[in-house]
N, C-alpha and C positions, 0 to 999 in steps of 0.2 A: 468036807468043810463044815464048821459049826455056824449056826445062825446066831446073830446078835441083834437085839432090838435097840435101835437108837430112839431114845425118848426125849420129849421136850423137858429140859431141866428147869428146876426152880430158879426164878430170876429175881425174887424179892418177896417180902412179906405180903404185899398187896396185889401181886400179879398172879392171876389165875389162868390166863389164856393168852395166846398170841396168834397173829395172822402170818401165814407163810407168804413172803413177798418175792423170794427168788431161790431157786435151787442152783447151788454152785457146782454140784456134781449131778451126773445123769447115770442111769442104770448101766452097769458094766464098768464104770470108772473105778480105778484103784484109789484107795484112801489111806492116808497115813494117820497114825494116832495123833489126836489133838488137832487135826486138820479140819477147817470149816467145811461143812457139808451144805448148809442152807442158810438163808437170811430170813429173819423173822421181825415182826413189828409188834410191840406192845404199847397200846395207846398211841403215844407220839414218839417212842424211842425205837430205833432200829438196832439190831444186834445179830451176831452169828451164832450158830449151834455147831460146836465141834464134835468130831467122832471120838469116842472113848477107846476105840480099838483100830488096828490096821486091818485092812481087808478090801473086799470088793462090794460096791453097792449093787444089791440084787433086786431091791423092791422099794418103790416110793409109794407111801400110803396116803399122802395128802398132796393136793394140787395147790398151785399159787392162788392166793386169796382165800384158801380154806382157813377156818379158825380151829386151833388145836388147844386142848387143855393141858396144863402142866401135868407131866407124868404119862401122857399118852405116847404110844409108839408111833413114830413118824416115818421110819425107814427100817429096812432090814439090810444088815451087812454080813456077808460071808467072811468069817475070820480065816486066817491062814495058819491056824495052829492045831489042826487035828480034829477028830470027831468027838472028843469028850471034854468039852470046855469046863464042865463042872468039876472034873477030877484034876484039872491042871491049871496053873495060873496063866494069865494072858502073856503072850510073848513080850509085849512092850513093857509090862510090869517087871517080868523076870530080868529083862535086859537092864531096866532102870535100877532094879535092886542090886544087880551085880556091880554096877558102877558105884552105887552108894556104899556097898559093903567095903570097897577099897578105901573110901574116905573114912569109914568107921574104924578101920584098923589103925589109922593114924591117930584117931581120937583116943583109942584104948591105951596108947602109950603114955598119955598124960592124965586121962580122966577115967574113972571107973564107970562102966556103962550102967545106966538106970533103966527100969522097966519102961516100956512104951507108954506114951501119954495119949489119953483120949482127947481129941480136939473137937470142939463144938463149932462146926462150920456154919450152923444156922445163925450164929452171933454176928457173922460178917455179911455186909451188903454186897460184897464183891462176888463175882462168879469165878469159881475154880472148877476145872474139869475133874472127873473122878480119878484120873491118873495122877494129877497133881495132889489131890486130897490124900490118896493112898500113900504117896511118897512122904507127904508131910506127917501123916500118922506114924509111919514106920520110923521116921527120924526124930519124932518128938518135937516137931516144929510148931510153936504156938501160933494161934490165929493172928496175934499181933506181928510176929515175925513174918508170917506168910503175906500179910497185907503190906509189909514194908518192902517186899521184894519188887524190884522194878521189872515189870513184864515187857516182853518184846512182841507179844501177840497183838491182835487188833484191840483197840481201846485199852491198851496197857495190860491185856490179860497175861497172866503168868503161864508159861509153857513148861513142858517137861524139861527142856534144856535149861530154862531159867532156874528151876528149883534144884536141879542137879548141880549146876554151877554154884548156887548158893551154899549147898551142903558141902561141896569141896572147899570153898573159900572159908566156911565156918570151921571146918576141920583143921585148916592150916593156921588158924589164929591161936595164940598162946593161951588165951582165957576164953573158954566157951562154956555153954550150958551142957549138962550131961546128955549124952546121946544114947539111944537104945541099943541093946545087943543085936548083933547080926542074926543070932538065932531066933529072935522074935519076929523076923520078917515073915509075913504070912500073906496069903491071897484069899483069905476067907471072905473079905469084902467083895471080891470080884465074883464069887460063886453065885451070890444072889442076883448079880446083874447080867449074867450070861445064861441064856435059855436055849434049849435045844429045839423045842417045838416051834413050828412056823406060825406067827401070829396072823390073825385076820384083821382086816380093816375095821377100825372102831365104828360102832353103829352111831355113836354120838357125833361123828364128823359132820361138819356143817353141810346142809343140803344145798345143792346147786341153786343159785338164784335164777329168777326168771329173766328173760332177755330184756335188756334195757332199751328204752325208746330213745333213739338219738335224734336231737333236733336237726332240722334241715334249714339251710340258708335260703331265704325267699328270693333274694336277688342274685344269689350265687357268688357274692363277693365277701360275705361275712365269714369269719373264721370260727369254726366250732372247736372249742378246747374242753376236754374232759378234765374235771378237777383231779388233782393227785390225791393220794390216800389221806395225807394230813389235812388238806383243805376240806375234804369231805367230813373228816372228824370234827374239825373246827366249826364247820357249817352246822352240823348236827347239834353240837354243844351249845352254840349261840342261840339257835332257835329254841332248843329245849329250855334254856335258862330264861328266856323272855316269856315262855309259856308257863314256867314254874313260879318265878318270883315276881312280886309286884314292885317293879323298879321305881325308885324315887331318888332325887339327887339334892345335895346341899353343896354350896360353893363358898369358899372363903379365900380372901387374898392375904398373902403372908409376906412380911418383910424379912428377907433372908440375907440382908447386907452383911451382918456379922459372920454368917457362914461363908459367904463368898470371900470376904477379906481374910478370914482365918485359913481357908483352904489355899488361897493364893500365897499366904505367908509360909505355910508348913509343907506344901505338897512335895517340894524337892527334897527336903530333909526326910519326909516320910518315906518316899520312894528309896532313898539311899539307905535308910535303916531297915526297912521292912521288905524291900524288893518288890513292892506293889504300888501301882498307880492309885492315888487317892481321888475318887470321884465323889459326886454328891450323893449317889445312891445309898451307900452305907449309912451316911448321916441321916437321910430320910427314914431308912429302915429302923434305925435306932429310936427315932422319935415315935414311929408308929408302934413299935414293940412296947415302949413305955406307956403310950396312950391306951393300948389294949389291956395292960395290967390295971390301969385306972378304970377302964370300962369293959370288964370281962364278958358282958352280954353281947358284945360285938363279935366275940370269938366263939360263935356257936354254929350249929347246923340244924336243919329241920327234918324230922322223920315222921310223917303223918301228923298226928296231933301232939307230938312230943318235941321238945327242944333239947338238943344235945349240947351241953356246955363243955367245951374242950379244955382239957387240962394244959396241954402244951400250946405254945404260940409258935406256929409254923408259917412263916411268911412266904407266899408265892411271889415270884419276881418275873413278871411278864417280859419276855425277850424276843425281839424280832430276829428272824433268821435270814440269811443271805438270799434264799429263794422266795422271800416275801411272806412266808408263813410265820406262825407264832407258836411259842412254847413257854411253859411256866414252870421253871425249876423252883424247888422249895428249900428255903433256909430253915432247917429244923431247930427248934428251941432258940429262936432268934433273941429272945429276951435274956438269955444266959451268956451272950457273946458281947465283948466290948467292941469299941470302934475298930480296932486293929483286926480282931477276929472276923467281924462283919465284912470288912474290906477284902480280906483274903478269900472268904467263901463267896462273896458277890462276884469277884473277878474270876474265880475258878469256875463257878457255875455258868457265868456268861460266856467265857471262852470255850468251855466244853459244849455248851448249847450250840454255838455257832459252828463247831466242828463235828456235830452229830455224835458226841461221845458221852451223853448223859445216860445214866442207868435208870431202869424203870422206876425204882423206888425214889429217885431224886425228883420226880415230877408228881409224886403221890403224897397225900397226907397234909396238904396245905389247909390252913384254917382262916387265912385272910390274905388278900392279894393286893399288890401294888403294881401299877403300870405307869411308865414314864412316857406320856404322850408328848412332853416337851422336847424329846429327842428329835422330833420331826418338825419342831417349830410351833406346835399347837399351844394355844394359851390355856385352854381347858377342854374337857371332853365329858362325855356321859358313858363311862365304860359299862360293859355288861358283866354281871356277877358271875364269878367262876364257881359253878355248882360243885358240891352242896354247901358252899359258904353262903353268907348272907350279906357280905359287903365287899367293896373294892374301892381303892383310892387311886385316882389319876393325878400325876404330878405334871403341872404345866411348865411351859418354858420360863426360864428366869430372864427378866427384862429390866433394863434400866429405865426408870420412870420418874417424873417429878412427883414429889410427895410433900405433904404438910408434916413438918417435924415439930413436935412440942418440946419446948425448952423452958427452964425457969425464968428466962428473960423475955419469953414470948414465943409465938409460933413463927416459923419461917419455912420457905420452900427449899428443898434440897433434892439431890439425885440419889435414889435408893434402888437396890436390887429387889424386885418383887416377883411373886409367882402366884398362881391360883392352885388351890387344892380342890379337886372335884370328887365328892364322895357319893357313890351309888350304893344304896342299901335296900334290903328286902322289907317292904312295908308290912308284910304279914307278921313279922316278929320284931322289927326295929322301927320305932316311931321317930318322928322328926326331932323330938327332944333328945333321944339317945344318939341318933345319927348326927345331929348338929353339934352336940356337946363333944362327941368324939373327935370330929374333924377340927373343932376349935381347940381341943387339948393338943392335938398334933401341931397346930399352928403356934400355940403357946410355947411348946418345947423348942420349935425351930427358931422363933423370935428371941427366946431366952438363951440361945447358944452364946457362950462366952468366947470372945476373940482371944482371950488369954488361956484358953484350954490347952492342956498338954495331951499328947497322944502316947 
């Protein structure tokens, strides 16, 4: 049998390592191609690592809680295809190619085959197994097509069967893109991935930690509960942020009556047309993105004695999870989205966050964060900055309150919908003038919202 090294795959531009959280297979277990072997955690996102080949798991090189770098070998699999893997293609690939060639023959009857197309998979944030990538390359499937395939694997991952079905369906359509010749099918890509020598455990593997000191209940009645992995991460981030940034806050009350009335008026029509529920969050995100464009020095980070002014406006959206923990998915280039686009991405990120389906890159790269403390009835709060950002905005609960209303005929008392905006910022680089002007500009955009706005 040939030895195959299962490596930790690339999971996003900003992800360099992951923690092993659970082995789904043990030594001696049979594994199918594209079958999940272990579970890993990157920062706050959990995912699975599938096998690229069929075979038997013979060696596990990392234990649970070990930290593994992208590209490191994490397990050894004995393949079931002979002793010279470099000279022959993987069985799974040959089997897949054989099925695809049948579909290609149908294509040839109507379309002249074109040379195979190189596909740049690094342009996609989605994870595709090597087997799926190879099939896509041989069939000239573009990255846009590959991303459009509805996957049946975990977290919507595209499996071998998914892409084979797609190729067959595409071949049966009357108008299709040119397909590659069957003769161009090759397994050169696999040669580099299959190695004969037996690897050694990587020396850079995380060293075993010292034994933890477990607290003891003095009266014997208190319950000792160890933090889960995510809570430990959050705890560390919060303490580090308070030790790093000089936190200071500004507060402002905002009249959002126009927004409440407009949403009540259009929410049913909005959902009917767009298929999305219209919440207040995208409206607030739109106002924040506009204010950041007006005050770009809020959209910065600090590195030593230098200020990094961010080009993109990537808004973090703090979301509470069912288990009580917190996660912050990021809306990339929020200033380029209209209200409909913001609504769709806010709902998508929130739903996938609650179902633990976020990708590593979707919680990275934020430049400013918004948290909605009003969801739990809080009027205002003093949120902790999400490092390495320099500011965070907390949205308080919307309440009906009596207010003085100015009119040409005189002032009078009326019932208005109001809320507090709580702005925490890093006084090392953001003074009260900038911090206060920024949150005031957000309030101005919200109070200037037109009840006659179209969506």
